[in-house]
Backbone bond lengths (Angstrom), bond angles and torsions (degrees), N, CA, C in turn:
res aa  C-N    CA-C-N  psi(-1)  N-CA   C-N-CA  omega(-1)  CA-C   N-CA-C  phi
1 M - - - 1.436 - - 1.534 111.09 -
2 L 1.315 116.87 -37.10 1.455 121.03 179.20 1.528 110.41 -63.29
3 G 1.327 115.93 -40.24 1.466 120.56 178.31 1.518 111.96 -61.60
4 L 1.323 116.86 -40.10 1.462 121.58 177.79 1.532 110.41 -64.18
5 A 1.308 117.00 -44.39 1.466 121.14 179.58 1.526 110.81 -62.46
6 I 1.307 117.94 -42.34 1.468 121.62 178.03 1.524 110.13 -65.53
7 G 1.327 116.85 -43.36 1.467 121.00 179.64 1.522 111.98 -61.65
8 V 1.319 117.53 -45.40 1.465 121.53 179.11 1.530 109.84 -64.93
9 S 1.321 117.27 -42.34 1.473 121.02 178.43 1.522 111.02 -60.32
10 C 1.317 117.33 -44.05 1.470 121.23 178.62 1.525 110.59 -62.96
11 C 1.323 117.42 -42.76 1.467 120.61 179.00 1.526 111.01 -61.81
12 V 1.319 116.88 -42.76 1.468 120.47 179.61 1.521 109.99 -63.58
13 L 1.334 117.53 -44.38 1.462 120.62 179.56 1.528 111.80 -63.29
14 I 1.327 116.82 -41.75 1.464 120.59 177.96 1.523 110.22 -64.45
15 M 1.330 116.75 -42.77 1.468 120.82 179.16 1.534 110.57 -61.50
16 L 1.325 117.78 -43.22 1.464 121.03 178.97 1.532 111.01 -64.20
17 F 1.319 117.23 -39.65 1.461 121.24 178.21 1.531 110.73 -63.91
18 V 1.323 116.97 -47.72 1.465 121.20 -179.30 1.525 110.22 -63.21
19 R 1.312 116.98 -42.59 1.470 121.04 178.15 1.523 111.16 -60.22
20 S 1.315 116.45 -42.77 1.464 121.25 178.57 1.527 110.70 -63.47
21 E 1.317 116.96 -43.87 1.462 120.85 -179.03 1.530 111.77 -63.93
22 F 1.323 117.60 -37.92 1.459 120.38 -179.39 1.533 113.27 -78.05
23 S 1.316 117.74 -15.37 1.459 119.69 179.58 1.528 112.16 -104.50
24 Y 1.318 117.90 -2.34 1.460 122.81 -174.79 1.522 111.02 -60.74
25 D 1.312 116.91 123.57 1.460 124.28 177.50 1.525 114.17 58.04
26 K 1.299 118.99 24.75 1.465 121.46 179.96 1.523 112.40 -76.96
27 F 1.335 117.70 -7.69 1.464 120.40 -179.94 1.522 111.98 -75.86
28 H 1.329 117.75 -11.92 1.465 119.99 177.39 1.532 109.42 -74.84
29 S 1.319 117.28 137.09 1.461 120.73 -177.72 1.524 112.32 -63.79
30 K 1.316 117.61 -24.77 1.463 121.53 179.59 1.528 111.80 -104.86
31 A 1.315 117.86 23.76 1.468 122.25 -175.21 1.523 112.47 -55.39
32 D 1.323 116.96 -34.35 1.466 119.93 -179.62 1.529 112.47 -72.23
33 R 1.348 116.78 -9.66 1.463 120.57 -179.71 1.530 112.95 -118.74
34 I 1.329 117.16 8.73 1.461 121.08 179.67 1.523 108.79 -101.45
35 Y 1.319 115.24 127.15 1.457 121.59 -179.33 1.514 109.63 -128.78
36 R 1.303 115.70 149.56 1.462 121.39 175.69 1.517 107.73 -107.15
37 V 1.318 115.83 131.98 1.461 120.75 179.85 1.522 108.79 -85.26
38 W 1.303 115.60 130.84 1.452 122.16 175.43 1.514 108.09 -116.40
39 Q 1.277 116.12 157.61 1.460 121.16 -178.05 1.526 108.79 -125.84
40 Q 1.319 115.79 127.10 1.459 119.70 176.57 1.523 107.30 -87.78
41 E 1.320 115.83 126.33 1.456 120.91 -176.91 1.518 110.60 -124.62
42 K 1.318 113.72 157.96 1.450 120.19 176.31 1.518 106.93 -130.86
43 S 1.325 115.85 124.10 1.453 120.81 -178.70 1.516 109.27 -141.94
44 E 1.301 115.68 128.73 1.461 121.99 179.14 1.526 111.74 51.88
45 G 1.327 115.46 41.98 1.453 121.46 176.74 1.515 115.58 79.24
46 Q 1.336 118.55 1.02 1.452 120.99 179.39 1.515 110.15 -114.90
47 E 1.337 115.14 139.45 1.458 120.59 176.75 1.515 109.45 -99.22
48 F 1.317 115.67 142.81 1.456 120.07 176.96 1.516 109.24 -153.28
49 I 1.317 115.56 162.11 1.453 122.90 178.22 1.531 107.42 -99.08
50 N 1.316 116.32 131.31 1.457 121.57 179.97 1.525 108.16 -118.05
51 T 1.315 116.78 128.69 1.463 120.25 178.36 1.523 111.49 -86.20
52 V 1.320 117.26 -6.05 1.462 121.45 175.35 1.521 107.23 -94.06
53 T 1.305 115.84 116.88 1.460 120.99 -179.41 1.523 109.32 -114.94
54 P 1.316 117.86 160.62 1.466 119.21 179.52 1.529 111.38 -60.45
55 L 1.319 116.46 143.13 1.465 120.17 178.56 1.522 111.47 -60.52
56 S 1.316 116.42 -27.04 1.467 120.42 -179.71 1.533 112.55 -72.90
57 A 1.324 117.94 -10.31 1.468 120.42 -178.18 1.525 112.05 -64.55
58 A 1.326 118.10 -38.48 1.469 121.29 -175.51 1.524 112.89 -58.73
59 P 1.336 120.13 -53.42 1.469 118.19 -179.75 1.526 113.02 -65.48
60 V 1.320 117.21 -30.96 1.470 120.04 178.50 1.527 109.72 -68.91
61 I 1.321 117.04 -44.28 1.470 120.71 178.31 1.524 109.82 -63.14
62 Q 1.331 117.33 -45.10 1.466 122.17 -179.24 1.527 111.02 -58.58
63 S 1.320 117.72 -42.98 1.471 120.60 -177.25 1.526 112.69 -81.58
64 S 1.320 117.96 -22.57 1.468 121.02 -176.56 1.523 113.98 -89.57
65 Y 1.314 117.40 -24.06 1.456 121.18 -176.21 1.525 109.69 -124.38
66 P 1.333 118.65 103.02 1.469 120.80 -176.99 1.528 113.52 -63.55
67 E 1.323 118.11 -21.82 1.455 120.40 179.64 1.538 112.94 -75.25
68 V 1.320 117.73 -10.72 1.466 121.33 176.74 1.523 108.17 -77.99
69 E 1.325 116.02 115.18 1.461 121.60 -176.90 1.518 112.17 -73.91
70 A 1.333 116.52 -40.24 1.465 121.09 -177.82 1.522 108.57 -160.94
71 T 1.304 114.85 156.47 1.460 120.12 173.69 1.525 107.79 -125.05
72 C 1.303 115.05 154.51 1.453 120.49 176.71 1.519 107.74 -146.56
73 R 1.308 115.76 120.01 1.460 120.13 177.91 1.522 109.31 -92.01
74 V 1.325 114.80 140.30 1.462 121.84 175.67 1.518 106.55 -126.78
75 F 1.305 115.95 121.00 1.460 121.12 -177.84 1.519 108.65 -123.10
76 A 1.326 116.48 121.95 1.466 120.94 -179.60 1.524 109.94 -98.26
77 T 1.313 115.22 138.65 1.452 121.56 178.13 1.528 108.54 -144.96
78 N 1.322 116.95 162.67 1.464 122.12 -179.26 1.527 110.45 -123.19
79 P 1.310 117.87 70.72 1.468 118.93 -179.25 1.530 111.59 -78.19
80 I 1.301 114.70 164.66 1.461 119.74 169.59 1.520 106.04 -88.12
81 I 1.313 115.87 121.94 1.459 121.84 -177.51 1.523 107.01 -104.52
82 K 1.329 115.30 122.62 1.463 119.91 -178.79 1.519 109.44 -111.41
83 V 1.324 114.74 127.47 1.459 122.41 175.04 1.524 105.58 -127.07
84 D 1.320 115.84 109.96 1.465 121.92 -174.70 1.527 108.73 56.67
85 D 1.327 118.25 -120.50 1.462 120.58 -178.17 1.526 112.63 -100.05
86 R 1.317 117.66 8.91 1.461 121.94 -179.59 1.528 110.03 -104.85
87 S 1.339 115.54 146.27 1.463 121.40 178.55 1.520 109.57 -124.62
88 F 1.312 115.06 144.31 1.467 121.92 179.01 1.523 108.25 -132.91
89 T 1.303 116.15 146.17 1.460 121.23 170.50 1.520 106.21 -121.04
90 D 1.302 116.19 102.76 1.460 122.23 -179.22 1.518 109.35 -126.88
91 V 1.318 115.38 157.89 1.456 119.59 172.91 1.525 107.78 -73.66
92 V 1.310 116.03 125.94 1.450 122.60 177.98 1.520 107.11 -115.20
93 R 1.307 115.93 131.84 1.464 119.77 177.66 1.517 108.61 -109.93
94 M 1.311 114.83 121.82 1.457 120.40 176.01 1.523 106.88 -96.77
95 V 1.327 116.80 133.15 1.461 121.43 -176.21 1.518 109.87 -131.86
96 D 1.318 114.96 161.51 1.459 120.74 174.57 1.523 109.93 -74.88
97 S 1.324 115.80 163.06 1.466 120.88 178.59 1.527 111.84 -66.05
98 T 1.317 118.39 -13.37 1.466 122.65 178.64 1.530 112.84 -81.79
99 F 1.316 117.21 -3.90 1.468 121.60 -174.35 1.526 112.52 -51.56
100 F 1.329 117.04 -48.07 1.466 120.26 -177.10 1.527 112.68 -78.70
101 N 1.326 118.40 -7.43 1.467 121.54 171.51 1.530 110.38 -83.27
102 V 1.324 115.89 -30.63 1.463 121.35 -177.78 1.524 110.90 -88.26
103 F 1.328 116.28 -43.66 1.464 121.52 -175.87 1.527 110.44 -108.28
104 D 1.332 116.16 150.91 1.464 122.46 -174.20 1.526 114.04 -96.43
105 F 1.300 118.63 37.69 1.457 120.19 176.16 1.521 108.59 -77.47
106 E 1.308 115.38 141.33 1.460 120.82 -177.97 1.524 110.86 -92.38
107 L 1.314 115.47 147.62 1.457 122.43 171.38 1.517 108.09 -103.50
108 L 1.314 116.83 137.37 1.463 119.26 174.49 1.516 109.73 -70.27
109 E 1.336 114.99 -34.17 1.460 121.08 176.82 1.514 108.00 -147.32
110 G 1.312 115.47 162.39 1.463 120.13 178.91 1.511 111.00 102.88
111 D 1.296 114.61 176.97 1.455 122.44 -175.22 1.519 109.57 -110.80
112 K 1.340 117.00 114.44 1.467 120.37 179.70 1.528 112.01 -61.50
113 A 1.326 117.23 -27.18 1.461 120.66 179.52 1.525 111.22 -72.93
114 M 1.341 116.54 -24.82 1.459 120.92 179.59 1.537 108.46 -142.27
115 P 1.349 116.70 69.59 1.460 119.77 -173.58 1.528 114.13 -71.31
116 F 1.317 116.68 -20.44 1.459 120.94 -177.98 1.526 109.20 -123.52
117 P 1.341 117.67 78.07 1.462 120.37 -174.67 1.533 113.89 -67.03
118 T 1.340 117.64 -22.41 1.459 120.78 176.81 1.520 108.94 -128.40
119 T 1.318 116.21 166.86 1.468 119.83 -177.85 1.520 113.01 -68.37
120 N 1.307 118.00 -19.41 1.465 119.60 179.01 1.532 111.97 -107.74
121 S 1.319 117.72 23.42 1.467 122.20 178.16 1.521 110.77 -76.90
122 V 1.318 115.68 149.05 1.461 121.66 175.96 1.521 109.25 -136.41
123 V 1.314 115.18 157.98 1.453 122.29 170.39 1.518 105.29 -116.55
124 L 1.320 115.39 124.85 1.458 121.41 -179.23 1.515 110.18 -119.70
125 T 1.332 114.88 147.26 1.458 117.26 168.75 1.521 106.89 -71.98
126 Q 1.300 117.05 159.53 1.457 120.77 179.19 1.526 110.24 -61.22
127 E 1.331 116.15 -38.45 1.465 121.51 178.95 1.534 111.23 -62.50
128 T 1.327 117.11 -43.73 1.464 121.04 179.97 1.523 111.20 -67.95
129 A 1.315 117.94 -40.18 1.464 121.19 178.46 1.526 109.97 -60.76
130 K 1.312 117.54 -42.08 1.465 120.53 179.08 1.527 111.25 -67.71
131 K 1.326 116.41 -36.49 1.464 120.82 179.17 1.523 111.17 -63.83
132 Y 1.317 117.03 -47.96 1.465 121.08 -176.92 1.518 112.65 -76.16
133 F 1.314 116.61 -35.96 1.453 120.74 -172.17 1.522 112.11 -117.80
134 V 1.314 117.10 36.64 1.465 122.15 -177.19 1.523 111.30 -57.55
135 H 1.307 116.96 -37.11 1.467 119.83 -179.92 1.529 111.66 -64.97
136 V 1.305 117.08 -32.32 1.464 120.79 178.29 1.520 109.96 -74.36
137 F 1.333 117.40 -38.66 1.461 120.86 179.07 1.522 110.90 -63.81
138 H 1.340 117.41 -35.42 1.461 120.60 -178.74 1.530 112.51 -78.22
139 R 1.324 117.74 -32.44 1.466 121.81 -175.02 1.512 113.53 -81.98
140 T 1.324 116.47 -38.75 1.452 119.84 -172.79 1.515 110.80 -135.97
141 Q 1.287 114.99 176.22 1.455 120.66 172.12 1.526 106.55 -85.83
142 F 1.320 116.12 72.47 1.455 122.02 -177.51 1.512 109.80 -73.29
143 H 1.303 116.03 136.96 1.457 120.62 179.15 1.523 107.65 -131.94
144 C 1.296 116.48 104.10 1.465 121.80 -178.34 1.528 108.25 -74.58
145 P 1.336 118.80 122.71 1.470 120.41 -174.40 1.523 114.28 -64.09
146 L 1.325 119.19 -24.60 1.466 119.86 -178.75 1.516 111.79 -123.76
147 C 1.317 118.85 28.65 1.474 120.90 -178.20 1.509 110.69 -90.36
């Protein structure tokens, strides 16, 4: 009986995993045309798949394959973010300006066609803006243009 219970539990877990994988990011209107580039690598005699590819891959892919409509690079980093005397270590994702053309995330404010009007522009979630700039939210009627 224990074997049956373990077998059924494993099947349910596998089914939930497969269901999650097949529904991942399907809410994007272009989901059927969005692909993630993976890189097969070999190191110290072992082969593995790496989802981190060189940043230079996007322009090369765009120019080499005419069927590629657009590319968007996403680079994750963990910088120390300093706001006044407070420090935060959060995952920051840097993306190309094409991000909102490829993915259907909404902006509360700002222009999806030009989300980064200057080189130091950022897009923050409302939660992150309040976390970093809580003192501004409490002092004034602060309105973050891209929050």
